[in-house]
C-alpha positions in Angstrom: -29.5 -20.6 -102.5 -26.5 -21.6 -104.7 -26.6 -25.0 -106.3 -24.2 -27.7 -105.5 -21.7 -28.8 -108.2 -23.8 -31.9 -108.8 -26.9 -29.8 -109.5 -25.6 -26.9 -111.6 -25.9 -28.7 -114.9 -28.1 -31.5 -116.3 -25.4 -34.1 -117.0 -24.0 -36.0 -114.1 -20.3 -36.3 -113.9 -17.7 -37.9 -111.7 -14.0 -37.2 -111.1 -11.5 -36.6 -108.4 -11.1 -33.2 -106.8 -9.0 -31.3 -104.2 -11.1 -29.6 -101.5 -8.4 -27.4 -100.0 -4.8 -26.3 -100.0 -3.7 -29.8 -98.8 -4.0 -30.7 -102.4 -5.3 -34.2 -101.5 -7.6 -35.5 -104.2 -10.6 -37.7 -103.6 -13.8 -38.8 -105.4 -16.1 -36.0 -106.4 -19.6 -35.9 -107.9 -20.4 -32.8 -110.1 -22.2 -32.0 -113.4 -21.5 -31.0 -117.0 -23.6 -28.7 -119.1 -25.8 -30.2 -121.8 -24.2 -30.4 -125.3 -24.9 -27.0 -126.9 -25.2 -26.5 -130.7 -21.4 -25.7 -131.0 -20.3 -28.1 -128.3 -18.6 -31.5 -128.3 -19.0 -34.0 -125.5 -16.5 -36.8 -125.1 -15.7 -39.7 -122.8 -12.3 -39.0 -121.2 -10.0 -42.0 -121.6 -6.7 -40.6 -120.5 -5.5 -37.5 -118.7 -1.9 -36.3 -118.2 -0.7 -35.1 -114.9 1.0 -31.7 -115.4 3.2 -30.0 -112.9 0.8 -27.1 -112.9 -1.9 -29.5 -111.6 0.3 -29.9 -108.5 0.7 -26.1 -108.1 -3.1 -25.6 -108.6 -4.3 -28.3 -106.2 -2.2 -26.6 -103.4 -3.0 -23.0 -104.5 0.7 -22.2 -104.9 -0.2 -19.4 -107.4 -3.1 -18.0 -105.3 -5.8 -18.5 -108.0 -7.3 -21.9 -107.2 -11.0 -22.3 -106.7 -12.2 -25.3 -104.6 -13.5 -28.0 -105.2 -10.8 -28.3 -107.9 -10.8 -31.0 -110.5 -7.4 -30.8 -112.2 -6.4 -32.0 -115.7 -5.7 -30.2 -118.9 -4.2 -32.9 -121.0 -7.3 -35.0 -121.6 -8.1 -37.2 -124.6 -11.0 -39.5 -125.4 -13.8 -40.5 -127.7 -16.6 -38.2 -128.9 -20.0 -39.3 -127.7 -22.2 -36.4 -128.7 -21.9 -33.3 -131.0 -24.0 -30.2 -131.3 -26.1 -29.4 -134.4 -23.6 -26.8 -135.7 -20.4 -28.8 -135.1 -18.4 -29.5 -138.2 -14.9 -30.3 -136.9 -15.6 -33.8 -135.5 -18.2 -36.6 -135.3 -19.2 -39.2 -132.8 -16.5 -41.8 -132.4 -13.6 -39.5 -133.3 -10.5 -39.3 -131.0 -10.2 -35.8 -129.6 -8.6 -33.8 -126.7 -8.8 -30.6 -124.8 -5.8 -28.7 -123.5 -5.3 -25.7 -121.2 -8.1 -23.4 -122.5 -11.8 -23.8 -123.0 -12.9 -20.2 -123.6 -11.9 -16.7 -124.6 -13.5 -13.5 -125.9 -13.0 -14.4 -129.6 -12.8 -10.7 -130.5 -9.5 -9.3 -129.2 -6.3 -9.1 -131.3 -5.0 -12.2 -129.7 -8.1 -14.3 -130.5 -8.3 -13.0 -134.0 -4.7 -14.1 -134.5 -5.3 -17.6 -133.2 -3.7 -16.9 -129.8 -6.5 -17.6 -127.5 -4.0 -18.5 -124.7 -3.1 -14.9 -124.5 -6.6 -13.5 -124.5 -7.2 -11.2 -121.4 -10.5 -13.0 -120.9 -9.1 -16.5 -121.5 -10.9 -19.3 -119.5 -8.8 -22.1 -118.2 -9.9 -25.7 -118.5 -10.3 -25.9 -114.7 -10.6 -23.6 -111.7 -11.9 -20.7 -113.7 -15.3 -19.0 -114.0 -16.9 -20.0 -117.3 -19.2 -17.8 -119.5 -22.3 -19.1 -117.6 -20.9 -18.2 -114.2 -20.1 -21.8 -113.1 -16.6 -23.1 -112.3 -14.7 -25.1 -114.9 -13.6 -28.7 -114.0 -10.8 -30.6 -115.7 -9.9 -33.9 -117.0 -9.5 -36.1 -113.9 -13.1 -37.0 -114.7 -15.3 -39.3 -116.8 -16.6 -36.8 -119.4 -15.8 -33.4 -120.9 -17.9 -30.8 -122.8 -16.2 -28.0 -124.7 -17.0 -25.6 -127.6 -15.6 -27.2 -130.8 -13.1 -24.3 -131.2 -11.2 -25.8 -128.2 -11.4 -29.4 -129.4 -8.2 -31.0 -130.9 -8.5 -33.8 -133.4 -6.2 -36.8 -133.0 -5.3 -38.9 -136.0 -6.3 -42.6 -135.9 -2.7 -43.9 -135.8 -1.6 -42.3 -132.6 -1.6 -43.9 -129.1 -3.9 -41.7 -127.1 -2.3 -42.4 -123.7 1.2 -41.3 -124.8 -0.2 -38.4 -126.8 -2.3 -36.8 -124.0 0.7 -34.8 -122.6 1.2 -33.1 -126.0 -1.8 -30.9 -125.2 0.2 -29.0 -122.6 3.9 -30.2 -122.4 4.1 -30.7 -126.2 2.7 -27.4 -127.3 4.6 -25.6 -124.5 7.9 -26.6 -126.3 6.6 -26.7 -129.9 5.3 -23.1 -129.9 8.6 -21.4 -128.9 10.6 -23.6 -131.2 8.5 -22.3 -134.1 8.0 -18.7 -133.0 11.6 -17.9 -132.0 13.1 -19.4 -135.2 14.6 -22.5 -133.5 12.8 -25.0 -135.8 15.4 -24.9 -138.5 17.9 -27.4 -139.8 21.3 -26.8 -138.3 20.3 -24.5 -135.4 22.0 -25.3 -132.1 19.4 -25.5 -129.4 19.9 -26.0 -125.7 17.3 -27.7 -123.5 17.5 -27.1 -119.8 16.0 -29.8 -117.7 15.1 -33.3 -118.8 11.5 -33.7 -117.5 8.0 -33.7 -118.9 8.7 -30.6 -121.1 12.4 -31.2 -121.7 12.2 -34.7 -123.1 9.5 -33.5 -125.6 11.6 -30.4 -126.5 14.5 -32.7 -127.5 12.2 -34.8 -129.6 10.5 -31.9 -131.4 13.8 -30.0 -131.9 15.5 -33.1 -133.4 12.4 -33.6 -135.7 13.0 -30.0 -137.0 16.6 -30.9 -137.8 18.2 -28.9 -135.0 21.4 -29.8 -133.1 20.4 -30.4 -129.5 22.3 -30.1 -126.3 20.7 -31.2 -123.0 21.7 -29.0 -120.1 21.3 -30.6 -116.7 22.6 -30.5 -113.1 22.4 -34.3 -113.0 25.0 -36.5 -114.7 22.6 -39.4 -114.4 20.6 -37.8 -117.2 23.5 -38.1 -119.7 22.9 -41.6 -121.0 19.1 -41.0 -121.3 19.6 -37.8 -123.2 22.1 -39.2 -125.7 21.1 -42.8 -126.1 17.3 -42.8 -125.6 16.3 -39.3 -126.7 18.9 -38.8 -129.4 20.4 -35.5 -128.2 23.6 -34.5 -129.9 25.5 -33.6 -126.7 25.1 -33.3 -122.9 26.3 -30.4 -120.8 26.6 -30.9 -117.0 25.9 -27.4 -115.7 27.7 -28.0 -112.5 31.0 -28.6 -114.4 32.6 -25.2 -115.0 35.0 -26.5 -117.6 32.1 -27.8 -119.7 30.2 -24.6 -119.3 33.3 -22.5 -120.3 33.9 -24.6 -123.4 30.2 -24.2 -124.5 30.0 -20.4 -124.2 28.6 -18.5 -127.2 27.7 -21.7 -129.0 23.9 -21.9 -128.9 21.4 -20.1 -131.1 18.6 -20.6 -128.6 17.8 -22.2 -125.2 14.5 -23.6 -123.9 14.6 -23.4 -120.1 12.0 -25.8 -118.8 13.0 -25.6 -115.1 10.3 -24.5 -112.6 12.6 -24.2 -109.6 14.6 -21.1 -108.8 17.9 -21.2 -110.6 20.6 -18.8 -112.0 20.1 -17.8 -115.6 23.4 -16.0 -116.1 25.3 -19.2 -117.1 22.6 -19.9 -119.7 22.8 -16.4 -121.1 26.5 -16.9 -121.5 26.0 -20.0 -123.6 24.1 -18.0 -126.2 25.6 -16.7 -129.4 25.2 -13.1 -130.4 21.5 -12.5 -131.0 20.7 -15.7 -129.1 17.5 -16.2 -127.2 16.8 -17.7 -123.8 13.1 -18.7 -123.6 11.7 -19.4 -120.1 9.0 -22.1 -120.0 8.9 -23.0 -116.3 7.2 -20.9 -113.6 9.5 -20.6 -110.5 7.7 -19.5 -107.4 10.3 -16.8 -106.7 11.5 -14.2 -109.3 14.7 -15.0 -111.1 17.6 -12.6 -111.1 18.1 -11.0 -114.5 21.7 -9.8 -115.2 21.4 -7.0 -117.8 25.0 -6.5 -118.9 25.4 -9.9 -120.6 22.3 -9.1 -122.6 23.7 -5.8 -123.8 27.0 -7.4 -124.8 25.6 -9.7 -127.4 22.1 -8.3 -128.2 20.6 -11.3 -126.4 17.0 -11.9 -125.5 15.3 -13.4 -122.5 11.7 -14.2 -123.3 8.8 -16.3 -122.0 6.2 -18.5 -123.7 3.0 -20.2 -122.5 1.3 -22.9 -124.5 -0.2 -21.9 -127.9 -3.4 -21.1 -129.7 -5.8 -23.7 -131.0 -4.6 -23.6 -134.6 -1.0 -24.1 -133.5 -2.0 -27.0 -131.1 -3.7 -28.8 -134.0 -0.6 -28.2 -136.1 1.6 -29.6 -133.4 -0.5 -32.7 -132.9 -0.4 -33.4 -136.7 3.3 -32.8 -136.8 3.8 -35.2 -133.8 1.7 -37.9 -135.6 3.8 -37.5 -138.8 7.1 -37.8 -136.9 5.9 -40.4 -134.3 6.5 -38.1 -131.4 4.8 -39.1 -128.2 5.6 -38.5 -124.5 7.4 -41.1 -122.4 4.8 -41.9 -119.9 3.9 -43.9 -116.8 0.3 -45.0 -116.9 -1.4 -45.0 -113.5 -4.8 -45.9 -112.1 -7.0 -43.1 -110.7 -6.5 -44.2 -107.1 -2.8 -43.8 -107.4 -3.0 -40.0 -108.2 -2.1 -38.7 -104.8 1.1 -40.8 -104.7 1.8 -39.6 -108.2 1.5 -36.0 -107.0 4.0 -36.8 -104.2 6.4 -38.3 -106.7 6.0 -35.5 -109.1 6.9 -33.0 -106.4 10.2 -34.9 -106.0 10.8 -35.2 -109.8 10.3 -39.0 -109.6 8.7 -39.6 -112.9 9.9 -40.5 -116.4 8.6 -38.3 -117.8 4.9 -37.8 -117.5 2.2 -39.5 -115.4 -1.0 -40.3 -117.4 -4.1 -41.4 -115.6 -6.0 -44.3 -117.1 -9.3 -42.7 -116.7 -11.3 -45.0 -118.9 -10.3 -48.2 -117.2 -9.9 -47.1 -113.6 -12.0 -44.1 -112.6 -15.4 -45.9 -112.4 -14.0 -48.3 -109.8 -13.3 -45.4 -107.4 -17.0 -44.3 -107.2 -18.2 -44.2 -103.6 
């Protein structure tokens, strides 16, 4: 007979889980494995709410395994380390992002790109090496191999840094890889949400000129005055779009809803690159002729490998980059999901796990 989630491992754990495609989260008792010789166990203090959590709880992508404990932007304090762990010690501030396992032998893994490993294991709703299901950060504790542990400097606020582990690396990685992280480059950022606002912050820290591209004029003041973007382009205004054609070296498109990409391609200079970071439920239409007439590129990018995530966290600490967050108690999470679905958040919900989760125990 199969063991219950509470009996699979020796360490009792508690969190909130979705039980079916309704996506409704509620208290959930389960278990974590014992700390292995290469493992780090930490007390979860904060966990960001990512848009992919919303997709996964309702099985929008057809890959969810229930019960499902979401959360891949978790940070906290180390409470136990294995005998072979060298990276961190008890008391250190650490985090875990989107991945907790990979094959460690393929070309991607040997090049520090675990996120692209064919056998990559997601932080939640995936089968781990031992055959059990992974559970995420909407919970009191986490156990992970030290390879997947990210160290946080002492001077950073953990609550506002938690979203860096997904949203932050999702914009940092393409900025670096596609050559956008250079002084004087003109970079467009489509969408001013959880990813978009961090894209502006990182691009500016790299010395780029940044234009926020949005369908909402209400985002203009925020983009220019609060986030420090150099300009704002209202994508519904054809005069503005025409005036900006062929002016951008690169564009990060953070939008997850279906939308036309032809106007974005036309904003690019010759050899410009449009990088898609969102995951629309329906395929986008790709016009080829505008790509040919300018040697332009449409690409995609996920998060990043562990080495790059650590680099990003250290860069963020040096430049005082954190997410703009709304800190919420655990019991508010279902309302937060409803608001997230409507885009009603500025710009990232973060659950105050350390101070509010225990109070929800049945």
